Backbone as JSON Lines, residues from 0, in Angstrom:
{"i":0,"aa":"M","n":[-25.41,-13.74,11.75],"ca":[-24.03,-14.15,11.6],"c":[-23.39,-13.52,10.36]}
{"i":1,"aa":"D","n":[-24.17,-13.38,9.27],"ca":[-23.65,-12.77,8.05],"c":[-23.17,-11.35,8.31]}
{"i":2,"aa":"Y","n":[-23.91,-10.61,9.12],"ca":[-23.56,-9.22,9.37],"c":[-22.29,-9.09,10.21]}
{"i":3,"aa":"I","n":[-22.07,-10.01,11.12],"ca":[-20.84,-10.0,11.91],"c":[-19.64,-10.29,10.99]}
{"i":4,"aa":"L","n":[-19.8,-11.25,10.09],"ca":[-18.73,-11.55,9.14],"c":[-18.46,-10.39,8.2]}
{"i":5,"aa":"I","n":[-19.51,-9.71,7.76],"ca":[-19.34,-8.54,6.9],"c":[-18.57,-7.45,7.65]}
{"i":6,"aa":"L","n":[-18.94,-7.23,8.91],"ca":[-18.28,-6.19,9.71],"c":[-16.8,-6.49,9.92]}
{"i":7,"aa":"I","n":[-16.5,-7.69,10.36],"ca":[-15.1,-8.07,10.62],"c":[-14.3,-8.04,9.32]}
{"i":8,"aa":"S","n":[-14.89,-8.54,8.26],"ca":[-14.2,-8.58,6.97],"c":[-13.93,-7.17,6.45]}
{"i":9,"aa":"A","n":[-14.92,-6.3,6.49],"ca":[-14.77,-4.96,5.92],"c":[-13.84,-4.08,6.75]}
{"i":10,"aa":"V","n":[-13.87,-4.23,8.06],"ca":[-13.06,-3.37,8.92],"c":[-11.61,-3.85,9.0]}
{"i":11,"aa":"F","n":[-11.42,-5.15,9.16],"ca":[-10.07,-5.66,9.43],"c":[-9.45,-6.43,8.27]}
{"i":12,"aa":"V","n":[-10.15,-7.42,7.74],"ca":[-9.55,-8.34,6.77],"c":[-9.41,-7.7,5.4]}
{"i":13,"aa":"N","n":[-10.48,-7.17,4.86],"ca":[-10.47,-6.56,3.52],"c":[-10.66,-5.06,3.63]}
{"i":14,"aa":"N","n":[-9.89,-4.42,4.49],"ca":[-10.0,-2.98,4.69],"c":[-9.89,-2.28,3.35]}
{"i":15,"aa":"I","n":[-10.82,-1.39,3.1],"ca":[-10.93,-0.73,1.79],"c":[-9.67,0.03,1.42]}
{"i":16,"aa":"V","n":[-8.96,0.58,2.4],"ca":[-7.74,1.35,2.12],"c":[-6.5,0.46,2.18]}
{"i":17,"aa":"L","n":[-6.38,-0.33,3.22],"ca":[-5.13,-1.05,3.48],"c":[-5.02,-2.37,2.74]}
{"i":18,"aa":"A","n":[-6.12,-2.97,2.34],"ca":[-6.07,-4.25,1.62],"c":[-6.48,-4.1,0.15]}
{"i":19,"aa":"Q","n":[-7.45,-3.22,-0.11],"ca":[-7.93,-3.07,-1.48],"c":[-7.39,-1.81,-2.16]}
{"i":20,"aa":"F","n":[-6.7,-0.97,-1.4],"ca":[-6.04,0.23,-1.91],"c":[-6.99,1.17,-2.64]}
{"i":21,"aa":"L","n":[-8.19,1.33,-2.11],"ca":[-9.14,2.3,-2.63],"c":[-9.22,3.45,-1.63]}
{"i":22,"aa":"G","n":[-9.26,4.66,-2.1],"ca":[-9.35,5.82,-1.22],"c":[-8.01,6.28,-0.69]}
{"i":23,"aa":"I","n":[-6.96,6.08,-1.46],"ca":[-5.62,6.43,-1.01],"c":[-5.42,7.96,-0.95]}
{"i":24,"aa":"C","n":[-6.05,8.7,-1.86],"ca":[-5.86,10.15,-1.9],"c":[-6.25,10.81,-0.57]}
{"i":25,"aa":"P","n":[-7.46,10.6,-0.05],"ca":[-7.76,11.2,1.25],"c":[-6.98,10.56,2.39]}
{"i":26,"aa":"F","n":[-6.59,9.3,2.21],"ca":[-5.81,8.62,3.23],"c":[-4.49,9.36,3.48]}
{"i":27,"aa":"F","n":[-3.82,9.76,2.42],"ca":[-2.57,10.5,2.57],"c":[-2.8,12.0,2.75]}
{"i":28,"aa":"G","n":[-3.83,12.52,2.12],"ca":[-4.03,13.96,2.12],"c":[-4.63,14.55,3.38]}
{"i":29,"aa":"V","n":[-5.53,13.86,4.03],"ca":[-6.26,14.42,5.17],"c":[-5.76,13.86,6.49]}
{"i":30,"aa":"S","n":[-4.73,13.07,6.47],"ca":[-4.31,12.4,7.7],"c":[-3.21,13.14,8.46]}
{"i":31,"aa":"N","n":[-3.16,14.46,8.33],"ca":[-2.17,15.23,9.09],"c":[-2.54,15.36,10.56]}
{"i":32,"aa":"K","n":[-3.84,15.51,10.83],"ca":[-4.33,15.68,12.19],"c":[-5.46,14.69,12.45]}
{"i":33,"aa":"V","n":[-5.55,14.22,13.68],"ca":[-6.6,13.27,14.04],"c":[-7.97,13.93,13.91]}
{"i":34,"aa":"S","n":[-8.09,15.19,14.33],"ca":[-9.39,15.87,14.27],"c":[-9.91,15.97,12.84]}
{"i":35,"aa":"T","n":[-9.04,16.28,11.91],"ca":[-9.43,16.35,10.5],"c":[-9.79,14.96,9.98]}
{"i":36,"aa":"S","n":[-9.05,13.96,10.42],"ca":[-9.33,12.59,10.0],"c":[-10.7,12.12,10.49]}
{"i":37,"aa":"I","n":[-11.04,12.5,11.7],"ca":[-12.35,12.13,12.24],"c":[-13.46,12.8,11.43]}
{"i":38,"aa":"G","n":[-13.27,14.06,11.09],"ca":[-14.26,14.76,10.26],"c":[-14.41,14.14,8.89]}
{"i":39,"aa":"M","n":[-13.28,13.8,8.27],"ca":[-13.32,13.17,6.95],"c":[-13.97,11.8,7.03]}
{"i":40,"aa":"S","n":[-13.69,11.06,8.1],"ca":[-14.3,9.74,8.29],"c":[-15.81,9.86,8.39]}
{"i":41,"aa":"G","n":[-16.27,10.88,9.12],"ca":[-17.72,11.1,9.23],"c":[-18.34,11.45,7.9]}
{"i":42,"aa":"A","n":[-17.67,12.31,7.13],"ca":[-18.18,12.68,5.81],"c":[-18.22,11.48,4.88]}
{"i":43,"aa":"V","n":[-17.17,10.66,4.91],"ca":[-17.14,9.46,4.07],"c":[-18.21,8.46,4.52]}
{"i":44,"aa":"L","n":[-18.42,8.31,5.82],"ca":[-19.47,7.43,6.34],"c":[-20.82,7.86,5.78]}
{"i":45,"aa":"F","n":[-21.12,9.14,5.87],"ca":[-22.4,9.64,5.39],"c":[-22.54,9.43,3.89]}
{"i":46,"aa":"V","n":[-21.53,9.87,3.13],"ca":[-21.61,9.78,1.66],"c":[-21.64,8.33,1.21]}
{"i":47,"aa":"M","n":[-20.8,7.48,1.8],"ca":[-20.73,6.08,1.38],"c":[-22.05,5.35,1.67]}
{"i":48,"aa":"T","n":[-22.64,5.62,2.82],"ca":[-23.9,4.96,3.18],"c":[-25.04,5.42,2.28]}
{"i":49,"aa":"I","n":[-25.19,6.73,2.14],"ca":[-26.27,7.26,1.3],"c":[-26.05,6.88,-0.17]}
{"i":50,"aa":"A","n":[-24.8,6.94,-0.62],"ca":[-24.5,6.59,-2.02],"c":[-24.81,5.13,-2.3]}
{"i":51,"aa":"T","n":[-24.46,4.26,-1.38],"ca":[-24.73,2.83,-1.58],"c":[-26.23,2.57,-1.6]}
{"i":52,"aa":"M","n":[-26.95,3.24,-0.7],"ca":[-28.41,3.07,-0.67],"c":[-29.03,3.57,-1.98]}
{"i":53,"aa":"A","n":[-28.64,4.76,-2.41],"ca":[-29.2,5.34,-3.63],"c":[-28.82,4.52,-4.87]}
{"i":54,"aa":"T","n":[-27.57,4.11,-4.94],"ca":[-27.14,3.36,-6.12],"c":[-27.75,1.96,-6.17]}
{"i":55,"aa":"Y","n":[-27.92,1.35,-5.0],"ca":[-28.57,0.03,-4.95],"c":[-30.0,0.14,-5.49]}
{"i":56,"aa":"L","n":[-30.74,1.11,-4.98],"ca":[-32.13,1.28,-5.42],"c":[-32.2,1.62,-6.91]}
{"i":57,"aa":"L","n":[-31.3,2.48,-7.35],"ca":[-31.26,2.85,-8.77],"c":[-30.93,1.64,-9.64]}
{"i":58,"aa":"H","n":[-29.99,0.83,-9.19],"ca":[-29.59,-0.35,-9.96],"c":[-30.72,-1.38,-10.01]}
{"i":59,"aa":"Q","n":[-31.32,-1.66,-8.86],"ca":[-32.35,-2.71,-8.78],"c":[-33.66,-2.33,-9.46]}
{"i":60,"aa":"Y","n":[-34.05,-1.05,-9.35],"ca":[-35.39,-0.67,-9.8],"c":[-35.42,0.18,-11.06]}
{"i":61,"aa":"V","n":[-34.26,0.62,-11.55],"ca":[-34.26,1.4,-12.78],"c":[-33.37,0.75,-13.83]}
{"i":62,"aa":"L","n":[-32.1,0.55,-13.5],"ca":[-31.16,0.05,-14.5],"c":[-31.42,-1.39,-14.92]}
{"i":63,"aa":"M","n":[-31.62,-2.29,-13.94],"ca":[-31.84,-3.7,-14.28],"c":[-33.15,-3.92,-15.04]}
{"i":64,"aa":"P","n":[-34.28,-3.39,-14.58],"ca":[-35.51,-3.62,-15.35],"c":[-35.46,-3.04,-16.77]}
{"i":65,"aa":"A","n":[-34.73,-1.95,-16.95],"ca":[-34.64,-1.33,-18.27],"c":[-33.53,-1.94,-19.12]}
{"i":66,"aa":"G","n":[-32.76,-2.87,-18.55],"ca":[-31.66,-3.5,-19.28],"c":[-30.49,-2.55,-19.52]}
{"i":67,"aa":"L","n":[-30.3,-1.62,-18.6],"ca":[-29.24,-0.61,-18.75],"c":[-28.11,-0.79,-17.74]}
{"i":68,"aa":"E","n":[-27.79,-2.03,-17.4],"ca":[-26.74,-2.28,-16.41],"c":[-25.4,-1.72,-16.85]}
{"i":69,"aa":"Y","n":[-25.19,-1.6,-18.16],"ca":[-23.92,-1.09,-18.67],"c":[-23.71,0.39,-18.33]}
{"i":70,"aa":"L","n":[-24.76,1.08,-17.9],"ca":[-24.65,2.48,-17.49],"c":[-24.4,2.63,-15.98]}
{"i":71,"aa":"R","n":[-24.15,1.51,-15.32],"ca":[-24.01,1.51,-13.86],"c":[-22.91,2.45,-13.38]}
{"i":72,"aa":"T","n":[-21.74,2.36,-13.93],"ca":[-20.61,3.15,-13.43],"c":[-20.85,4.65,-13.59]}
{"i":73,"aa":"I","n":[-21.24,5.08,-14.75],"ca":[-21.46,6.51,-14.98],"c":[-22.63,7.03,-14.15]}
{"i":74,"aa":"T","n":[-23.66,6.23,-14.0],"ca":[-24.8,6.63,-13.17],"c":[-24.39,6.75,-11.71]}
{"i":75,"aa":"F","n":[-23.61,5.79,-11.23],"ca":[-23.15,5.83,-9.84],"c":[-22.27,7.05,-9.59]}
{"i":76,"aa":"I","n":[-21.41,7.38,-10.54],"ca":[-20.54,8.55,-10.39],"c":[-21.36,9.82,-10.27]}
{"i":77,"aa":"L","n":[-22.4,9.95,-11.08],"ca":[-23.26,11.14,-11.03],"c":[-24.0,11.23,-9.7]}
{"i":78,"aa":"V","n":[-24.49,10.11,-9.19],"ca":[-25.18,10.1,-7.9],"c":[-24.22,10.49,-6.78]}
{"i":79,"aa":"I","n":[-23.03,9.94,-6.8],"ca":[-22.03,10.24,-5.76],"c":[-21.64,11.72,-5.81]}
{"i":80,"aa":"A","n":[-21.47,12.26,-7.01],"ca":[-21.11,13.68,-7.15],"c":[-22.19,14.58,-6.56]}
{"i":81,"aa":"A","n":[-23.44,14.25,-6.82],"ca":[-24.54,15.04,-6.26],"c":[-24.58,14.95,-4.74]}
{"i":82,"aa":"L","n":[-24.34,13.77,-4.21],"ca":[-24.34,13.6,-2.75],"c":[-23.2,14.37,-2.08]}
{"i":83,"aa":"V","n":[-22.04,14.38,-2.71],"ca":[-20.9,15.11,-2.15],"c":[-21.19,16.61,-2.14]}
{"i":84,"aa":"Q","n":[-21.82,17.1,-3.17],"ca":[-22.2,18.52,-3.19],"c":[-23.14,18.82,-2.03]}
{"i":85,"aa":"M","n":[-24.06,17.91,-1.76],"ca":[-24.99,18.1,-0.65],"c":[-24.23,18.12,0.69]}
{"i":86,"aa":"V","n":[-23.29,17.2,0.88],"ca":[-22.5,17.16,2.11],"c":[-21.69,18.44,2.26]}
{"i":87,"aa":"E","n":[-21.13,18.91,1.17],"ca":[-20.33,20.14,1.21],"c":[-21.17,21.33,1.67]}
{"i":88,"aa":"I","n":[-22.37,21.44,1.14],"ca":[-23.27,22.54,1.53],"c":[-23.65,22.42,3.0]}
{"i":89,"aa":"I","n":[-23.96,21.21,3.45],"ca":[-24.34,21.0,4.85],"c":[-23.18,21.31,5.79]}
{"i":90,"aa":"L","n":[-21.97,20.83,5.46],"ca":[-20.81,21.1,6.31],"c":[-20.49,22.59,6.37]}
{"i":91,"aa":"K","n":[-20.66,23.29,5.28],"ca":[-20.38,24.73,5.25],"c":[-21.3,25.47,6.21]}
{"i":92,"aa":"K","n":[-22.55,25.0,6.32],"ca":[-23.52,25.64,7.21],"c":[-23.36,25.18,8.65]}
{"i":93,"aa":"V","n":[-23.18,23.88,8.86],"ca":[-23.2,23.3,10.2],"c":[-21.85,23.44,10.91]}
{"i":94,"aa":"S","n":[-20.75,23.18,10.21],"ca":[-19.43,23.17,10.84],"c":[-18.39,23.86,9.95]}
{"i":95,"aa":"P","n":[-18.38,25.2,9.94],"ca":[-17.39,25.91,9.11],"c":[-15.93,25.55,9.42]}
{"i":96,"aa":"P","n":[-15.54,25.33,10.71],"ca":[-14.14,24.95,10.94],"c":[-13.78,23.61,10.28]}
{"i":97,"aa":"L","n":[-14.69,22.63,10.35],"ca":[-14.43,21.34,9.71],"c":[-14.4,21.51,8.2]}
{"i":98,"aa":"Y","n":[-15.28,22.34,7.69],"ca":[-15.3,22.62,6.25],"c":[-13.97,23.22,5.81]}
{"i":99,"aa":"Q","n":[-13.44,24.16,6.59],"ca":[-12.15,24.77,6.28],"c":[-11.01,23.77,6.4]}
{"i":100,"aa":"A","n":[-11.08,22.92,7.44],"ca":[-10.02,21.94,7.67],"c":[-9.95,20.91,6.54]}
{"i":101,"aa":"L","n":[-11.1,20.5,6.04],"ca":[-11.12,19.51,4.95],"c":[-10.68,20.13,3.63]}
{"i":102,"aa":"G","n":[-10.98,21.42,3.46],"ca":[-10.52,22.16,2.29],"c":[-10.82,21.46,0.98]}
{"i":103,"aa":"V","n":[-9.78,21.27,0.18],"ca":[-9.92,20.7,-1.15],"c":[-10.26,19.21,-1.12]}
{"i":104,"aa":"F","n":[-10.05,18.56,0.03],"ca":[-10.27,17.13,0.07],"c":[-11.74,16.74,0.15]}
{"i":105,"aa":"L","n":[-12.6,17.68,0.56],"ca":[-14.02,17.37,0.58],"c":[-14.56,17.13,-0.83]}
{"i":106,"aa":"P","n":[-14.28,18.01,-1.79],"ca":[-14.72,17.7,-3.16],"c":[-14.06,16.44,-3.72]}
{"i":107,"aa":"L","n":[-12.9,16.06,-3.17],"ca":[-12.23,14.86,-3.65],"c":[-12.99,13.59,-3.28]}
{"i":108,"aa":"I","n":[-13.94,13.69,-2.33],"ca":[-14.77,12.52,-2.04],"c":[-15.52,12.11,-3.3]}
{"i":109,"aa":"T","n":[-15.82,13.1,-4.15],"ca":[-16.51,12.81,-5.4],"c":[-15.72,11.8,-6.22]}
{"i":110,"aa":"T","n":[-14.41,11.98,-6.24],"ca":[-13.57,11.08,-7.03],"c":[-12.91,10.01,-6.17]}
{"i":111,"aa":"N","n":[-13.35,9.9,-4.92],"ca":[-12.8,8.88,-4.04],"c":[-13.28,7.52,-4.54]}
{"i":112,"aa":"C","n":[-12.37,6.75,-5.02],"ca":[-12.74,5.46,-5.6],"c":[-13.27,4.5,-4.54]}
{"i":113,"aa":"A","n":[-13.03,4.78,-3.25],"ca":[-13.57,3.91,-2.21],"c":[-15.09,3.99,-2.18]}
{"i":114,"aa":"V","n":[-15.64,5.19,-2.37],"ca":[-17.1,5.35,-2.36],"c":[-17.71,4.62,-3.55]}
{"i":115,"aa":"L","n":[-17.17,4.83,-4.72],"ca":[-17.66,4.15,-5.92],"c":[-17.42,2.65,-5.82]}
{"i":116,"aa":"G","n":[-16.24,2.27,-5.32],"ca":[-15.91,0.85,-5.19],"c":[-16.87,0.11,-4.26]}
{"i":117,"aa":"V","n":[-17.19,0.72,-3.13],"ca":[-18.11,0.07,-2.19],"c":[-19.51,-0.02,-2.79]}
{"i":118,"aa":"A","n":[-19.94,1.02,-3.5],"ca":[-21.27,0.98,-4.13],"c":[-21.36,-0.15,-5.14]}
{"i":119,"aa":"I","n":[-20.28,-0.37,-5.89],"ca":[-20.27,-1.46,-6.88],"c":[-20.1,-2.82,-6.2]}
{"i":120,"aa":"L","n":[-19.17,-2.9,-5.23],"ca":[-18.93,-4.17,-4.53],"c":[-20.14,-4.63,-3.73]}
{"i":121,"aa":"A","n":[-20.93,-3.7,-3.24],"ca":[-22.12,-4.06,-2.46],"c":[-23.12,-4.84,-3.32]}
{"i":122,"aa":"L","n":[-23.14,-4.57,-4.61],"ca":[-24.06,-5.29,-5.49],"c":[-23.62,-6.73,-5.72]}
{"i":123,"aa":"G","n":[-22.37,-7.05,-5.44],"ca":[-21.85,-8.39,-5.66],"c":[-21.91,-9.28,-4.43]}
{"i":124,"aa":"L","n":[-22.5,-8.78,-3.34],"ca":[-22.61,-9.6,-2.13],"c":[-23.54,-10.78,-2.37]}
{"i":125,"aa":"E","n":[-23.3,-11.85,-1.61],"ca":[-24.19,-13.01,-1.68],"c":[-25.56,-12.63,-1.15]}
{"i":126,"aa":"E","n":[-26.61,-13.02,-1.84],"ca":[-27.99,-12.72,-1.44],"c":[-28.12,-11.25,-1.05]}
{"i":127,"aa":"V","n":[-27.73,-10.38,-1.97],"ca":[-27.71,-8.95,-1.7],"c":[-29.13,-8.41,-1.47]}
{"i":128,"aa":"S","n":[-29.23,-7.59,-0.44],"ca":[-30.48,-6.87,-0.15],"c":[-30.08,-5.44,0.19]}
{"i":129,"aa":"L","n":[-31.06,-4.58,0.28],"ca":[-30.76,-3.19,0.61],"c":[-30.12,-3.08,1.98]}
{"i":130,"aa":"L","n":[-30.64,-3.82,2.96],"ca":[-30.09,-3.78,4.31],"c":[-28.64,-4.27,4.33]}
{"i":131,"aa":"K","n":[-28.38,-5.36,3.63],"ca":[-27.02,-5.92,3.6],"c":[-26.06,-4.97,2.88]}
{"i":132,"aa":"A","n":[-26.5,-4.34,1.8],"ca":[-25.67,-3.39,1.06],"c":[-25.33,-2.17,1.91]}
{"i":133,"aa":"V","n":[-26.33,-1.66,2.62],"ca":[-26.1,-0.49,3.48],"c":[-25.18,-0.86,4.64]}
{"i":134,"aa":"F","n":[-25.38,-2.03,5.22],"ca":[-24.5,-2.47,6.31],"c":[-23.07,-2.64,5.81]}
{"i":135,"aa":"Y","n":[-22.92,-3.16,4.61],"ca":[-21.6,-3.31,4.0],"c":[-20.93,-1.95,3.82]}
{"i":136,"aa":"A","n":[-21.7,-0.96,3.4],"ca":[-21.16,0.39,3.23],"c":[-20.74,0.99,4.57]}
{"i":137,"aa":"I","n":[-21.57,0.8,5.59],"ca":[-21.24,1.32,6.92],"c":[-19.98,0.63,7.45]}
{"i":138,"aa":"A","n":[-19.9,-0.67,7.3],"ca":[-18.72,-1.41,7.78],"c":[-17.46,-0.96,7.04]}
{"i":139,"aa":"N","n":[-17.55,-0.75,5.74],"ca":[-16.39,-0.29,4.98],"c":[-15.99,1.13,5.36]}
{"i":140,"aa":"S","n":[-16.97,1.98,5.63],"ca":[-16.62,3.34,6.04],"c":[-16.01,3.35,7.44]}
{"i":141,"aa":"I","n":[-16.42,2.43,8.3],"ca":[-15.78,2.29,9.61],"c":[-14.33,1.84,9.42]}
{"i":142,"aa":"G","n":[-14.1,0.9,8.53],"ca":[-12.75,0.45,8.22],"c":[-11.9,1.57,7.64]}
{"i":143,"aa":"F","n":[-12.49,2.37,6.76],"ca":[-11.8,3.52,6.18],"c":[-11.43,4.5,7.29]}
{"i":144,"aa":"G","n":[-12.39,4.8,8.15],"ca":[-12.15,5.73,9.26],"c":[-11.1,5.23,10.22]}
{"i":145,"aa":"L","n":[-11.16,3.94,10.54],"ca":[-10.17,3.36,11.45],"c":[-8.75,3.5,10.88]}
{"i":146,"aa":"A","n":[-8.59,3.15,9.62],"ca":[-7.28,3.26,8.98],"c":[-6.82,4.71,8.94]}
{"i":147,"aa":"L","n":[-7.72,5.62,8.62],"ca":[-7.38,7.03,8.52],"c":[-6.98,7.61,9.87]}
{"i":148,"aa":"I","n":[-7.72,7.28,10.91],"ca":[-7.44,7.81,12.25],"c":[-6.15,7.22,12.82]}
{"i":149,"aa":"I","n":[-5.94,5.93,12.63],"ca":[-4.68,5.32,13.1],"c":[-3.49,5.96,12.39]}
{"i":150,"aa":"F","n":[-3.6,6.11,11.08],"ca":[-2.52,6.71,10.29],"c":[-2.26,8.15,10.73]}
{"i":151,"aa":"A","n":[-3.33,8.92,10.98],"ca":[-3.18,10.31,11.42],"c":[-2.51,10.39,12.79]}
{"i":152,"aa":"S","n":[-2.89,9.49,13.69],"ca":[-2.28,9.52,15.02],"c":[-0.79,9.15,14.96]}
{"i":153,"aa":"I","n":[-0.44,8.22,14.09],"ca":[0.98,7.87,13.92],"c":[1.73,9.05,13.3]}
{"i":154,"aa":"R","n":[1.12,9.73,12.33],"ca":[1.78,10.88,11.7],"c":[1.99,12.01,12.7]}
{"i":155,"aa":"E","n":[1.01,12.2,13.59],"ca":[1.18,13.23,14.62],"c":[2.36,12.89,15.54]}
{"i":156,"aa":"Q","n":[2.49,11.62,15.88],"ca":[3.62,11.2,16.73],"c":[4.95,11.31,15.99]}
{"i":157,"aa":"M","n":[4.93,11.09,14.69],"ca":[6.17,11.16,13.9],"c":[6.71,12.59,13.83]}
{"i":158,"aa":"E","n":[5.85,13.59,14.02],"ca":[6.32,14.97,14.03],"c":[7.24,15.21,15.23]}
{"i":159,"aa":"L","n":[7.07,14.44,16.29],"ca":[7.9,14.58,17.49],"c":[9.17,13.73,17.41]}
{"i":160,"aa":"A","n":[9.18,12.78,16.51],"ca":[10.32,11.86,16.39],"c":[11.43,12.48,15.54]}
{"i":161,"aa":"E","n":[12.63,12.01,15.78],"ca":[13.76,12.46,14.98],"c":[13.88,11.54,13.77]}
{"i":162,"aa":"V","n":[13.4,12.03,12.65],"ca":[13.42,11.28,11.4],"c":[14.57,11.84,10.56]}
{"i":163,"aa":"P","n":[15.37,10.98,9.94],"ca":[16.46,11.48,9.07],"c":[15.9,12.4,7.98]}
{"i":164,"aa":"K","n":[16.69,13.39,7.61],"ca":[16.25,14.42,6.66],"c":[15.71,13.83,5.35]}
{"i":165,"aa":"G","n":[16.37,12.83,4.82],"ca":[15.94,12.21,3.57],"c":[14.67,11.39,3.68]}
{"i":166,"aa":"M","n":[14.24,11.08,4.9],"ca":[13.04,10.26,5.1],"c":[11.82,11.08,5.49]}
{"i":167,"aa":"K","n":[11.99,12.38,5.76],"ca":[10.87,13.21,6.19],"c":[9.85,13.36,5.08]}
{"i":168,"aa":"G","n":[8.6,13.49,5.49],"ca":[7.53,13.73,4.53],"c":[6.99,12.45,3.91]}
{"i":169,"aa":"V","n":[6.94,12.45,2.59],"ca":[6.34,11.34,1.84],"c":[7.03,10.0,2.09]}
{"i":170,"aa":"P","n":[8.36,9.91,2.09],"ca":[8.98,8.59,2.27],"c":[8.58,7.91,3.58]}
{"i":171,"aa":"I","n":[8.63,8.62,4.69],"ca":[8.28,7.99,5.96],"c":[6.78,7.67,6.02]}
{"i":172,"aa":"N","n":[5.96,8.52,5.38],"ca":[4.52,8.24,5.35],"c":[4.22,6.97,4.56]}
{"i":173,"aa":"L","n":[4.92,6.75,3.46],"ca":[4.73,5.53,2.68],"c":[5.17,4.3,3.48]}
{"i":174,"aa":"I","n":[6.25,4.43,4.21],"ca":[6.72,3.31,5.04],"c":[5.7,3.01,6.14]}
{"i":175,"aa":"I","n":[5.19,4.04,6.78],"ca":[4.18,3.86,7.83],"c":[2.93,3.21,7.26]}
{"i":176,"aa":"A","n":[2.48,3.68,6.09],"ca":[1.3,3.09,5.46],"c":[1.53,1.62,5.13]}
{"i":177,"aa":"G","n":[2.72,1.29,4.66],"ca":[3.04,-0.11,4.36],"c":[3.05,-0.97,5.6]}
{"i":178,"aa":"L","n":[3.62,-0.45,6.68],"ca":[3.63,-1.21,7.94],"c":[2.22,-1.38,8.5]}
{"i":179,"aa":"L","n":[1.41,-0.34,8.38],"ca":[0.02,-0.42,8.83],"c":[-0.76,-1.45,8.01]}
{"i":180,"aa":"S","n":[-0.5,-1.47,6.71],"ca":[-1.14,-2.45,5.84],"c":[-0.72,-3.87,6.21]}
{"i":181,"aa":"M","n":[0.57,-4.04,6.52],"ca":[1.05,-5.37,6.94],"c":[0.45,-5.77,8.28]}
{"i":182,"aa":"A","n":[0.23,-4.81,9.17],"ca":[-0.38,-5.12,10.46],"c":[-1.81,-5.62,10.26]}
{"i":183,"aa":"F","n":[-2.55,-4.99,9.36],"ca":[-3.91,-5.43,9.09],"c":[-3.92,-6.76,8.34]}
{"i":184,"aa":"L","n":[-2.84,-7.08,7.65],"ca":[-2.72,-8.36,6.96],"c":[-2.76,-9.52,7.94]}
{"i":185,"aa":"G","n":[-2.41,-9.25,9.2],"ca":[-2.45,-10.28,10.23],"c":[-3.86,-10.79,10.52]}
{"i":186,"aa":"F","n":[-4.88,-10.05,10.1],"ca":[-6.26,-10.47,10.31],"c":[-6.78,-11.37,9.2]}
{"i":187,"aa":"T","n":[-5.95,-11.67,8.2],"ca":[-6.38,-12.39,7.02],"c":[-7.09,-13.71,7.3]}
{"i":188,"aa":"G","n":[-6.62,-14.51,8.19],"ca":[-7.25,-15.8,8.46],"c":[-8.47,-15.74,9.36]}
{"i":189,"aa":"L","n":[-8.85,-14.54,9.78],"ca":[-9.94,-14.38,10.74],"c":[-11.3,-14.73,10.14]}
{"i":190,"aa":"V","n":[-11.52,-14.39,8.89],"ca":[-12.83,-14.64,8.26],"c":[-12.65,-15.57,7.1]}
């Protein structure tokens, strides 16, 4: 039952982008096309899951026993940066078109506060375990991907719509993001 609540909460109620406002840079930057958004969602899923697993183990078995919890943030940032470099190398070899499509936003996963935020928030779960922390990361990355893909599909449709000249670009995107955030707010009483 805990895992179902974590999933519903992370995807709909406390969506990492739309409710907690973490990961806004890739949310606005990579959401021009659905295909690019799907690729970014996959990259974030991989990095967020592996980063949470690595940081959990590092925190529980190195930092806490040594009394170095105060180094948690800087240590987590270094781990996430190394993982993003690994993902970048793998994507360059496996999927060059996706690597090209993500462009500058792939290295931005390093500074994506959603990845760091989930790694830190996972440690604050009730009766935290490695399995629960990893599931929390997967659920949050699904929520991130859902928000990103929905936003990208709406942006693709907006290219066909007649938008007033003063509202084109950033203004209409901010309005769409706000409306999407309000739509997800409707799930608040669910969990």
